[in-house]
N, C-alpha and C positions, 0 to 999 in steps of 0.2 A: 648901489655903488656905480659910479660912472665908469664906463668901459675904457680900458686902456688899449691904445694902439701902439704895441711895441715895435712895429715896423718903422716908426718914426725915430730918427737918431736921438740919443739921449740928450744931446745938447740943445735940441729944438723943443724938448718937453717943457711945458710951463710948470710952474711951481706946484699947482694942484695935482697935475699928472705925476709929477715926481714924488709927491707925498704918498699917493696911492700905490705907486710902484714899490716904494720902500716897505709899505705895509704888506704887500703881496710877498715880497721876498722874506720878510720876517716870519710870516705865517708859514710859508713853504718850508723854511729852514726848521722851525719848531716842530712841524709835523714829521719831517724827515728824521730829526733827532729823536723824537718820541718813539717812532717805529723802531729805530735802531736800538734804543734803550729797552723797549719792550722785548725785543728778541733776545737781548743780553739777559734780562731778568728771567725770561722763560728758560734760557740755558742754565742760569745759576740755580733755578728751582729743581733741576734734575740732578739728583745725587748720583755721581758716577760709581759710587761704591755700594749703592742700594739697587738690587735688580727690580725691574718693573714687572717682571714675571717670575714666579717661583716654580721650581721643579717639584713634582709630587713627592720625591724623596726628601726634599728639604722640609716640606710641610709635614710629612710623615713624622719627622723627628719631634716637631712641636706637638703633634697629636699624642705621640707616645709619652712625652714628658707630662702632658695634661692628665693622663690616666692616673699618675701617682700624686697629683696635687689638687685635683678638682673636687667638687662636691663637698663644700664646707671643710676643705683641707683634711683629707683623709689620711695624710701621712702619719707615721708613728709619733707618738707623744703629742697628739693634737687634741683639741676639744672632743673629737669623736671618741678617743680612747678614754677620756674622762667620763663621758656620757655612757660608755660601755662598762664603767666601774672597774677599770684596770688600775687606775691610779687617780690621785686627787690633787687639786690645788689647795694649798693651805695658807696662802698669803693673799689677803684681800686686795692689795694694791694692784696685783696682776690679774684679778678676776676671781671667780668662784666656781662652784660645782653645780650651779642651777641650770635646769632645763628651760631656759627662757626662749622657747622656739617660736617666736612670733614673726619672723621674717625669713621664710624659707629659701633655700639655695636653688635658684634657677640658673646658676652658672654653667650648668651642662649645656645650655643653649649657646653660650659663648664658645665652648669647646667644639660644639657641632659646626660652627661656622668654619673652623679650620678643616673639619672632616669633609664638609661639603666642597670646600675650595680644593682639597686634595683630590677628590673625585673629578672635579672639572679639569684640573691641570693634567691629570693622567690622560684624559680623553684628548685635551688640546695637544699633548705631546705625541699623540698618535696611537695610544692604547686602544684595544678593542673594548667593547661594552663590558665584557667580563675580563677583569684585570686584577692583579694582586692588590692594588691600592683601593679598588672598589670593594673587594671582599673584606678587606680590613675595615673599611668605612661601615659596612653593614654590621660588623661586630661592634664597632664603636657606638653606633646609633643604638643598638640593643643595650649596651652597657649603660649609657647615660639615661635613656628613657626608663630602664629598669630601676635605676637608683632614684631618679627624681620622683617617679610614681610611688615607689616604696616609701619615700619620705613624706609625700604630701597627699597622695590619692590621685584623683583625676588631674590630668595635665594636658596642655596642648601638644599634640603629636602630628596629626595629619597636616594641619595648617603650618606647623613649624617646619615639616619636611618640604612643603611646597615653597615656602619663602621665609627664610630666617629673619628677614627684616620686617616681617609683618608684626605691627605693634598691638593688633587686636585679634590674636588667634583664638579660635574656638577650642574648648577643652574636650578631649576625648575621655570617655569613661574608662576607669581603670581596667576593667576586663578587656576592652579593646586594646588598650596599651600593651597589656601582657600578651595578648594573642598576636599582636604585631611584632613584639620583641621575639617571641618564639618563631614566627615566620621569617624574621630577619636572620636569625641564627640558622634555621634550616636552609635558607638560601645561601648564606655565607658558607656552610659546610659543603654544599653542592658545588659552589664556584671554586673553593679551594681544591676539591677533589678533581674538578675538571681542568683546572689550571696545571696542577701537578701532572695529571695524566697526559696533557698535551705538551708538557715541557715548557710552558709559558711561566717561568718563574722569575721574571724580570722585575725583581724588587730590590731596592737599595735603600740604605738609611735605617734599617731595622736593627736597633741595638738591643732589643729584647730577645729575639730569636735568630739573629744573624741571618735574616732573609730566608728562613726555612719555613716554607708554606705548610709542611706536614705538621710542624709545631703549632702553627696558627689554627689549623683544622682541629687539632686535639683541644686547643683552648676553647674554641667555639662550642664544641660538644660538652666539654666539662663545665663550661659556664652555663650551658642550657640545663644541666643537671641541677645547678644552684637555683636557677629560676623556677624549675619545676618543684623542687623542695619548698621553695618559698610559697608555692600554691597549694600546700598540703591541706588547707582549709577549704579549697575550691575544687576538689575532685568531683563534685556533683555537676560541674559545668561540662556538658558533653562535648561542645565544640573546642574546648581547650584540650581535652583528652589527656589530662596530666599523667595518669598511670600508664596509658598506652605509649605516650611519647617517651617516658622514662624507660619503659621496657624495651622500646625499639632501639634506643641508644645502647643499652647494656647488652642486648641480645644480638646486635649486628655490628661487631667491632670493625669489620671491614668498611662498612658504609659510614659508621659513626665512631671513628677512633677517638679515645679519650686519654688522659694523662696515664703514663705507665710508671712513672717514678717522679721523685722531686726534681729530676733533671728537666722536666717539662714545665716546671712552675712558671707562671706569669709573674715575674718579679722585677722590681727596680733596684739596680745596684748603685749605691752611692759612690761618687767619685769626687775627690778633693783636688782642686778647689772649685770645680764646676758646679757640682751638686753635692754639698756635704750632708752628712746625716743631720736630722733636726736637733739633736743634742750633741754637743761637742765641747772641747775646751773653751771655746769662745763664749758660751753662755753658762758655763759651769758656775761661775761666781755669782750670777744672778739667780739661777734656777735650782741648783742642786739641793738646797735645803728647803725650797719653797714648794716642793712636790713630794708627796709620800704615796705609798701604795694603798690601794683600796681593799677593804675587807672582803668584798665579794670574790675577788681574785685570790687574795692570799689565803683566806680561811679555807677555801675549797682545796687548795694545794696542801696545806698542812694537815687538814683532816685525812687526806688520802696518803699522807707521808710521801709526797711527791717532790722529788729533788729539784725540779725546775725552779722551785722557790729560791734555792741557794744560788741560782744562776741569774735570775732576773731581779732579785731583791737583796737588800741588805737586812740584817737583823735589827730589831728594836734594841739598840745597844745597851740601854740600861738593864733590860731583861737578860740579854746575852751575858753581860758582865756578871750579873748575879748568879746565873746558872753556871757560868765558867766555860761556855762552849758556844761560839757564834754560828756553828752549823748544827743546831738543835731546833727541830721544828717548833718547839714551844717558844723560841725567841723571835719567831716571825709573826708580826701582827699588823694587820691593815686597818686603816680608819674607815668608819662608815661614811659613805659618800653623803649621807643625809645629816651628818653631824655638823653643828655649828663650826664655821671656819675658824673662829677665834679659839674655840676649844681645841680644835684639831691642830692648830699651829703651836699652842703651848704644849701639848702632849708630844708633838713631833720633835721640837728642839729639846725637850727633856729626855728624849731617847726611848719613848714608849711606842713609837710607830716605826715601821720598816720604811726605809727610803728606797728609791730607785737604786739598782746596783750601779753606783757611780763609776766604777772602774770599767764595767762592760759598755756603758752607754755614753759616758762623757770623756773617756780617755783619748779617743781619736775622732776622725772626721768621717769614717765610713761604716763603723759598727757592723750592722748586719743588713742583708738585702730586705726590702719591703715587699712581701708577698701579697699580690693583689688577688690572685686566684691560685690555689695550690693543690698538690696531690693529697696532702693530709686531709684537707676539707672534703675532697672528692670521696676519699675512703669513708668518712663519717656519713656523707650524703647517701652513699650506696647502702651502708649499713642501716640507716634510717628508713630507706625505701624498702628494704627487705623486712625490717621490723614491722612496717605498716602493711605488708602484704602486697605491695605494688609489683614486686618481682620475686622470683625464687632465688635461692642462694643461701649462703652461710653468713648471717649478720655478724657472728662473733669474729669470723676471719677478717672482715673489713674493719670492724671496731678495733680489733687489736693491731691491724695494719696502721690505722689512723694514729693510735697511741705511739706505736714504735717510730713512725715517721716524725711525729712532733718531738719525741725524745731525741732522735737522731740529730735534729736541727740544733739542739743544745749540747750535743756531744755525748749522749748516752746511747750505747749500742746494746744489743742483746747480751744477757748474762751480766757479769759483774763489771762495773766501771769504777776505777779508782780515779778520783777527781780532786782538783784543788779549787776551792772557792776563792776568788780574788775580791777582797772586801776592804773598804775604807772605814776606819773607826770614825764615829761621829765627830765632826769638826776637823778631821785630818785634811791636809791638802791632797789634791788629786793624785799627786805622785807617790804618796806615802801609804800604799796599800799593803796588805799582808795576805799570805796564802794559808788556807786552812784545809787540811786533808779530810776527805769523807769518801765513803763508798756507797754505791747505789746499784742494786740488783734489779734490772728491768723485769726479769722473769718473775722474781718474787713480788714485785709491784703489781704485775698483771694477774697474779694469782691470789691477791688479797680478796677477801669476800666482798669488799665494797667496790672492787674494780672488775672482777671476773664477771663476764657478760651473763646476765640473769635470764636471758631468753627473749623471745619475741613477745614481750608484754610491756606494760607501762614502765616497770622498773628498768628493763633493758633500754627502753627508749630514753629515759632520763639519764641513764649512764652515757649513752651515745651523745646526747646533747650537752652534758656537762663536760665531757672530754673535748668535744668540738669547741666549746667556749674557751677552755684552757689553752687549746692550740691556736686560737685566734689572737693571742696576746700580741699587740702592736702590729697586726697585719690584717689584710682582708677588709679594710675599710669599715663599712657599717654592718657587716654580717653578724657580729656578735649581738648587736642591738636587734637586728631584724629577727634573729633566732629567738632571743629572749621575748620579744613582743609576740611572736607567733606561738611560743610554747610555755612561756613562764619559767624556762630553765636556763641558767640558775636563777634563783630569786634575786632581784635587784633590791638594794636598800632604798627606802624612802626616808622621809624626815624633812625637818625645816631647811637643812642645807641644800636640798635640791630645788627649792622653790616650788611653784605650781601646787601649793597646798600639800606638799609632801608626796605628790603623785607623779609616777613616771609617765610622761605623755605618750600618746599613741601615734602622733604625727606632728609635722611642722605645719604651722600656718603658712599660707601662700605669701610670696614676696609682697611687701607693702605697696610696691610700684604698681602691682596689678590692680589695686583699688582705684588708682588714678588714671592709668593708661588703658586698662581693659576691664573696667568695672562691670560692664554688662555680662560679659562672658564669665568673669570671676564669680559674680553673684549666681549666675545660672549653674555653674559647677557646684557651688555649695548646696544649692537647692536640690540638684540631681542626686547628690550623695546623702541627702537627708540631714544636712547640717543646718541648724538654725543660725549659727555664727561660724566664723573661721576658728573653731575651737580645737586646740591641740589635744584635747582628751577624747575627741570623737573617733570612733572606729571606722576605718576605711573598708571598702569592699574586701580587700585582700585578707583581712584578719577577722571578718565577721563570721 
């Protein structure tokens, strides 16, 4: 381009120079306008209502909510409760009762991103290396790694902790995962104790325990009892020290406080309209007749003459009408989870199967809290440990405490309870329920020959396990399945309705994405576990 001499007066510029000068001004103006627009666009891209940095307390609330909804949707009346054979789906359009476990839930890693961010934000905000958010983060890591490994076997852990965005993490063997889970819980217990002793209880946003670190410490140790019970087949592993760890918690309550009552429960309380209960008047019309109760749950209750069946279920109305009493144990019938779904549906609408108690679970939006880890389960875990000889004590006392606490949840206290079952007759609208009087004596129930503790033997163990299963109804996530898989109690129904050639699977297959994004490590993990394929019927180290 020809150089311009702008010192020359405009009127003396020739036509060519004037042309270049015009071009210069046009380009200069366009660049100036572009820069101004860019700044405006950048300003518009910043949402003044959305913080660029989140406080740890704000992230904590998201972490707490995730506990009740992650891991394949463990909330009440989810697929998990179907696979645990508490209730059944009887309407093909909405799904079935099959154990099609071919794409395992790695969603725990998504939740762990929030956990990691919470840790980082606490430090950024000026917290010391040991702080309440960090201690909760250790518990959360133990929670998710325990569940993901229990569902699938070997999983990425060490690499996942170092970088959650790593797309090709190496898998840790299941023993290492469980050892790390136990160590995380030990560390969290120490940190909670240290924080409370020092007076550093600067926690906000905790709607589970109202920022009470002593409650969190109890949860950590109670959860560790759950993990140790899950390792009942691996007591031969010296470095895990399953029996010794369990005994240390029980024998040192000052160092390892645990739940003392149901007031310590780790539970999610449903609030309307923010977090309504999964069943409600909103889905009553779609679902109420398309789900019925499962035989595994109902038959064990009726065999024991257990009044919890009158609270959680409705009678099979055709049978109840013929008997003339809807609060008769003979009127409560569950469908086999393995039954053909077409047969199940026809029997259900004909009134030969028990429905969900629609008044209790569909009439409102809050129903009952979802217990993720509770005192009742802890009582049964301690009873089981005594039965197995891990610790000294009276297993019968803890077994009966577990029964009493579960009964209390449904309104039955010691001695005689006069109760009213609130029931809808088949086909009646939700509002047209009737009350039916019945009495239940908890003392008499616990002194039945089938319920009274048989001693520290296999029969006594089976009693503990069955009562724990009944107490797990619509709570505690996957624990009813984990306990069945570990012990075979109670027996789950097989059959064509569950798929998988009528067999209850032992694990989930890994997420299909792993075969594409992390194929090498995925294949190595299968080989390390002795799996020829990613087979849902192969036994993982935990249960061998």
